[in-house]
Backbone as ProteinMPNN parsed JSONL, in Angstrom:
{"seq_chain_A": "MARDLRRYARDTQVRLFVGFLLILFLVGDGLIWLFFGRNAAILGLICLLAGLAPLLLIALALWAIDWLVQRAQD", "coords_chain_A": {"N_chain_A": [[0.884, -14.757, -23.506], [1.586, -13.863, -20.348], [0.276, -14.007, -17.054], [0.566, -12.127, -14.169], [-0.363, -12.79, -11.229], [0.215, -12.137, -8.618], [1.197, -9.533, -8.759], [-1.089, -8.274, -9.727], [-2.827, -8.666, -7.545], [-1.442, -7.204, -5.591], [-1.495, -4.621, -6.724], [-4.265, -4.21, -6.715], [-4.801, -4.224, -3.966], [-3.383, -1.957, -3.174], [-4.801, 0.045, -4.549], [-7.322, -0.208, -3.319], [-6.66, 0.536, -0.696], [-5.795, 3.184, -1.043], [-8.173, 4.298, -1.989], [-9.767, 3.92, 0.294], [-8.448, 5.654, 2.077], [-8.861, 8.123, 0.798], [-11.678, 8.339, 0.919], [-11.982, 8.298, 3.707], [-10.565, 10.626, 4.548], [-11.57, 12.747, 2.889], [-14.437, 12.54, 2.929], [-14.97, 11.969, 5.666], [-13.518, 13.993, 7.151], [-14.522, 16.136, 5.788], [-17.242, 16.097, 6.494], [-16.99, 16.635, 9.21], [-16.024, 19.243, 9.015], [-18.218, 20.454, 7.788], [-20.319, 20.197, 9.705], [-19.216, 21.06, 12.174], [-17.284, 23.022, 11.79], [-14.264, 24.88, 10.869], [-12.056, 24.756, 12.736], [-12.586, 22.419, 14.195], [-12.399, 20.58, 12.137], [-9.701, 20.745, 11.504], [-8.582, 19.728, 13.865], [-9.716, 17.19, 13.716], [-8.408, 16.243, 11.439], [-5.783, 16.151, 12.388], [-6.092, 14.173, 14.349], [-6.855, 11.999, 12.723], [-4.505, 11.647, 11.227], [-2.704, 11.025, 13.29], [-3.785, 8.622, 14.177], [-3.396, 7.103, 11.928], [-0.687, 6.855, 11.698], [0.631, 4.575, 13.074], [-0.23, 2.483, 11.378], [0.956, 3.192, 8.958], [3.647, 3.0, 9.654], [3.867, 0.243, 10.13], [3.249, -0.717, 7.552], [5.403, 0.376, 6.16], [7.53, -1.003, 7.363], [6.919, -3.645, 6.574], [7.15, -3.335, 3.799], [9.887, -2.779, 3.628], [10.974, -5.184, 4.564], [10.066, -6.928, 2.564], [11.432, -5.829, 0.393], [14.089, -6.36, 1.16], [14.073, -9.163, 1.145], [13.517, -9.694, -1.569], [15.812, -8.599, -2.664], [17.77, -10.269, -1.588], [17.12, -12.663, -2.832], [17.809, -12.202, -5.446]], "CA_chain_A": [[0.69, -13.675, -22.587], [1.653, -14.363, -18.981], [-0.42, -13.225, -16.036], [1.239, -12.031, -12.879], [-1.466, -12.617, -10.301], [0.703, -11.464, -7.401], [1.236, -8.092, -9.047], [-2.476, -7.84, -9.811], [-3.347, -8.602, -6.174], [-0.776, -6.085, -4.912], [-2.048, -3.379, -7.283], [-5.636, -4.079, -6.24], [-4.751, -3.851, -2.548], [-2.941, -0.56, -3.092], [-5.917, 0.879, -4.988], [-8.345, -0.231, -2.28], [-6.167, 1.298, 0.445], [-5.829, 4.603, -1.427], [-9.586, 4.671, -2.001], [-10.194, 4.016, 1.688], [-7.895, 6.881, 2.65], [-9.56, 9.256, 0.202], [-13.011, 8.421, 1.51], [-11.83, 8.644, 5.117], [-10.156, 12.012, 4.729], [-12.452, 13.704, 2.216], [-15.804, 12.469, 3.436], [-14.966, 12.08, 7.117], [-13.11, 15.322, 7.589], [-15.454, 17.082, 5.177], [-18.44, 16.158, 7.322], [-16.627, 17.363, 10.43], [-15.969, 20.66, 8.627], [-19.574, 20.916, 7.506], [-21.154, 20.269, 10.898], [-18.601, 21.667, 13.347], [-16.463, 24.162, 11.439], [-12.872, 24.743, 10.431], [-11.16, 24.35, 13.813], [-12.85, 21.016, 14.484], [-11.885, 19.804, 11.017], [-8.248, 20.686, 11.648], [-8.318, 18.771, 14.936], [-10.053, 15.876, 13.168], [-7.316, 15.859, 10.541], [-4.644, 15.777, 13.238], [-6.414, 12.88, 14.957], [-6.786, 10.974, 11.674], [-3.097, 11.406, 10.914], [-2.094, 10.337, 14.427], [-4.273, 7.248, 14.165], [-2.881, 6.426, 10.738], [0.769, 6.727, 11.805], [1.079, 3.196, 13.306], [-0.459, 1.667, 10.188], [1.983, 3.53, 7.973], [4.921, 2.432, 10.119], [3.811, -1.202, 9.875], [3.34, -0.905, 6.096], [6.784, 0.681, 5.778], [8.366, -2.118, 7.814], [6.662, -4.795, 5.699], [7.74, -3.041, 2.495], [11.341, -2.917, 3.761], [11.265, -6.62, 4.652], [9.867, -7.462, 1.222], [12.548, -5.355, -0.441], [15.294, -7.104, 1.544], [13.924, -10.55, 0.675], [13.686, -9.678, -3.019], [17.23, -8.32, -2.937], [18.53, -11.471, -1.226], [16.842, -13.712, -3.808], [18.476, -11.874, -6.722]], "C_chain_A": [[0.621, -14.233, -21.158], [0.924, -13.42, -18.031], [0.363, -13.261, -14.741], [0.17, -11.722, -11.83], [-1.03, -11.954, -9.006], [0.731, -9.95, -7.602], [-0.178, -7.526, -9.119], [-3.077, -7.69, -8.412], [-2.736, -7.422, -5.424], [-1.326, -4.752, -5.407], [-3.477, -3.137, -6.79], [-5.665, -3.651, -4.781], [-4.324, -2.399, -2.377], [-4.082, 0.369, -3.489], [-7.028, 0.929, -3.937], [-7.927, 0.615, -1.081], [-6.198, 2.797, 0.148], [-7.271, 5.098, -1.466], [-10.144, 4.822, -0.599], [-9.698, 5.31, 2.315], [-8.587, 8.117, 2.088], [-10.95, 9.434, 0.798], [-12.917, 8.86, 2.961], [-11.527, 10.119, 5.301], [-11.133, 12.999, 4.1], [-13.856, 13.699, 2.803], [-15.821, 12.69, 4.942], [-14.629, 13.472, 7.6], [-14.004, 16.399, 6.975], [-16.745, 17.209, 5.971], [-18.17, 16.863, 8.644], [-16.61, 18.861, 10.141], [-17.392, 21.223, 8.459], [-20.387, 21.129, 8.774], [-20.544, 21.094, 12.033], [-17.671, 22.839, 13.046], [-15.009, 23.818, 11.18], [-11.955, 24.218, 11.531], [-11.34, 22.875, 14.179], [-12.305, 20.123, 13.368], [-10.367, 19.682, 11.084], [-7.869, 19.691, 12.738], [-8.641, 17.354, 14.48], [-8.975, 15.36, 12.239], [-6.087, 15.417, 11.329], [-4.891, 14.403, 13.87], [-6.364, 11.743, 13.93], [-5.346, 10.631, 11.324], [-2.391, 10.666, 12.046], [-2.537, 8.875, 14.494], [-3.738, 6.441, 13.003], [-1.383, 6.146, 10.832], [1.219, 5.293, 12.102], [0.88, 2.284, 12.096], [0.591, 1.938, 9.115], [3.347, 2.975, 8.376], [4.968, 0.927, 9.886], [3.949, -1.484, 8.385], [4.759, -0.642, 5.609], [7.723, -0.448, 6.18], [8.168, -3.343, 6.922], [7.236, -4.575, 4.306], [9.256, -3.226, 2.541], [11.742, -4.389, 3.837], [11.118, -7.265, 3.288], [10.999, -7.069, 0.29], [13.829, -6.12, -0.118], [15.249, -8.552, 1.054], [14.122, -10.611, -0.831], [15.15, -9.448, -3.415], [18.1, -9.534, -2.639], [18.306, -12.598, -2.234], [17.54, -13.452, -5.139], [19.936, -12.038, -6.585]], "O_chain_A": [[-0.294, -14.982, -20.816], [0.957, -12.2, -18.19], [0.772, -14.327, -14.282], [-0.158, -10.563, -11.575], [-1.83, -11.277, -8.36], [0.335, -9.187, -6.721], [-0.435, -6.427, -8.63], [-3.757, -6.703, -8.127], [-3.439, -6.718, -4.699], [-1.593, -3.853, -4.608], [-3.853, -2.005, -6.486], [-6.471, -2.802, -4.4], [-4.855, -1.692, -1.52], [-4.305, 1.383, -2.828], [-7.607, 1.987, -3.695], [-8.75, 1.332, -0.513], [-6.588, 3.589, 1.006], [-7.554, 6.21, -1.019], [-10.908, 5.749, -0.329], [-10.452, 5.99, 3.012], [-8.869, 9.059, 2.828], [-11.349, 10.547, 1.14], [-13.694, 9.707, 3.401], [-12.159, 10.789, 6.117], [-11.486, 13.995, 4.73], [-14.396, 14.754, 3.136], [-16.596, 13.505, 5.442], [-15.379, 14.064, 8.376], [-14.216, 17.451, 7.576], [-17.285, 18.307, 6.107], [-19.019, 17.602, 9.143], [-17.121, 19.656, 10.93], [-17.708, 22.316, 8.93], [-21.075, 22.142, 8.903], [-21.271, 21.756, 12.774], [-17.305, 23.579, 13.959], [-14.584, 22.665, 11.254], [-11.152, 23.319, 11.28], [-10.365, 22.17, 14.44], [-11.806, 19.03, 13.635], [-9.811, 18.633, 10.759], [-6.943, 18.899, 12.563], [-7.92, 16.415, 14.82], [-8.66, 14.17, 12.249], [-5.433, 14.434, 10.98], [-3.987, 13.569, 13.914], [-5.886, 10.651, 14.235], [-5.007, 9.461, 11.145], [-1.572, 9.782, 11.796], [-1.744, 7.998, 14.833], [-3.637, 5.217, 13.09], [-0.869, 5.287, 10.117], [2.132, 4.815, 11.428], [1.713, 1.421, 11.817], [1.057, 1.016, 8.446], [4.114, 2.53, 7.522], [6.003, 0.394, 9.486], [4.684, -2.39, 7.993], [5.262, -1.356, 4.742], [8.618, -0.811, 5.416], [9.138, -4.007, 6.555], [7.752, -5.509, 3.692], [9.845, -3.766, 1.605], [12.74, -4.793, 3.241], [11.961, -8.069, 2.892], [11.468, -7.881, -0.507], [14.574, -6.489, -1.026], [16.257, -9.098, 0.606], [14.827, -11.492, -1.323], [15.648, -10.032, -4.377], [19.063, -9.799, -3.359], [19.207, -13.404, -2.466], [17.831, -14.392, -5.879], [20.676, -11.812, -7.543]]}, "name": "protein", "num_of_chains": 1, "seq": "MARDLRRYARDTQVRLFVGFLLILFLVGDGLIWLFFGRNAAILGLICLLAGLAPLLLIALALWAIDWLVQRAQD"}
């Protein structure tokens, strides 16, 4: 039975990132909704998405580079 530690590390990082996003959006925006109301929560959601956009673009670029490298090695 072979262990693929790179895949395990990648899967763990993806799970941690998804968990972080869930906590950020559900708890963070939920608290904004609870204390300040619906309109503030919508604005908070827009701000969270705008702040997350650069991170997603960087992740997409790194994924594309990884895909190109894997394709070149095959």
